N, C-alpha and C positions, 0 to 999 in steps of 0.2 A: 764241750766247747769246741767252737768252729774254728778251723785253722786259718789264720790270716793269707789273704792272697797275695802273691808277690806284685810289686810294683810293675816290673818289666816281665813279660810273658816268656816262658821257655821255648824259643824258636830254634829248632834246630836246622830245619829245610823250609825256607820261605818259597811257596808255589807261586802265588800271585799277590800283586801289590797294587793299591789303589793310591799312586803316587799325587793325584790330582786333586784327592780329598782334603788334605791340608790347606791346600791354596783356596778351594772354593767354600770350606767351612771353617767356623772355629770350633775346635774340638774341646768339648767340656770333660767328658769322663769316657773311658775306655773300658771294654768289659771282654772277657775270655768266652766264647761259646764253642760248644761242639758241635760238628754237623751230622746230621743222619743221612748217610750216603749208601747206596747201593754198590756192589762188589765192582763192578766196571767203573764205577766213578772215582773209587779208591785207587784203582790201577792207573787211571789217566792222570789223576793228580800226582801219584808217584813219579810217573812220567815227565810231569813239570808243566803240564797243560791246562791252563784256567785263565779267565779273564773276569775280573771284578770291576772293570772301569765304569759301565753304566749301572752298576747294581746298587741296590739299596735293602734294607730290612722294614719289615712291618709288624705290627702286633696284630693278630687276627685271632678271634676265639680263645683268647687267654694262651696263645703260642706265639712265638716269634717264626717269621719266615724270611728266609733270603731270597729275594726274587731279582731275576733277570741277571743272574750271574752265570757266566758260560764255561762249561766243562765240557769240552768236545767229546764225542764218542771215542771209546778205546779202539785202537787200530787193529788189534787181535780179538775183539770181542765178537761174538755171534749174533743171532737174531735176539737175544736177550740183553742186547746193548740198552743203555739208558737215553733218556731225552736230553739234549744238552742244555736247555735253558729251562728246566722245570723248577718249580719253587721247591726250595730245600728247608726242612725244619732245622731251627738253630735249638740247641740243647742248652737252657739256663736254669737257674734255681727259680722257683715260684716268686720269691721275693724281689729278685733282680728284674723278672718279667713285668711284676706290677710296678716298680720304681720307673721302668723304661716306658711302660703303657701311660703312666701319669705324667711325664716329662715330654712326651710327643703330644697328648692331648690337650695340658693345660699350658704349656709354654712355648709349643709350635716347633719343637725341635725335630730333627731327623735322626734316623739311624742309619749310618753309611758304614759298611766294611772296609776297613783300612787294609787288611792282609789276609791270606789263607796260608797257613802253615803247618807243620807237623812238629808236634811237641817230641820230647825225649824218649816217651813210651811208644810213640810211632801213631798217635791218634790226630786226625785233622781237626783243626782248630781255625776259628775265625776271629780275627781281632775287630770287634765291633764298636763303634765310635757314637756317643750322644753327641750330636754337633747342632750348631746353629749356623744358618746359610749366611755369606758375605754378601754386602752391598758392593758395587762396582768400584766406589771411592775407596772401600776397605781393602779391595784387591790391588788397587794402584798402591796404596800405602805398604802394602805387603812387598811388592815388586821393589818399592823405593827403598825400604829397609834391607831387603836381601841384597840390592846392589851395594848399598853403603857397607854393609858388613864384608861384602867380597873385596872393595876396595881399602876398607881399613885394614884387613888382612895381608893385602899385597903391599900397602904403605908400610906395615908393620916388618913384613919380611924383608923389605928394600934398606930400612934403616937400621935394621938389627935390632 
């Protein structure tokens, strides 16, 4: 029998975060995926260097790939250093890949990485979101709601 997945992922050290993703997309579902990395990529991540601001994931040939994520070259690497923006394979279960592929194909959803982090066992993981894009008026509503929450908290603090 399969072990149930935790609702929140075991994030020990967050390396990169896509903070704009929750503003630009409605996040429907989140998945934890492993990253297939070379040695110098792991060292660069451990140094805290990565950017996933413009990156996305795609399902190609039955596999999920992280595209356009920037992990800069390791400073102490030699001629065998890695390419910074190469597509990286994400490690997911086959059933999860099929579910993601179906959602992307049928419902027009997008796979957006929310963060790259190391878990308790020291493995690099990606928090991947199945998301639907927001329209401009939805973004305005989000801004209005965020501002109201901030003002409400300020009023509650002042009045006690």
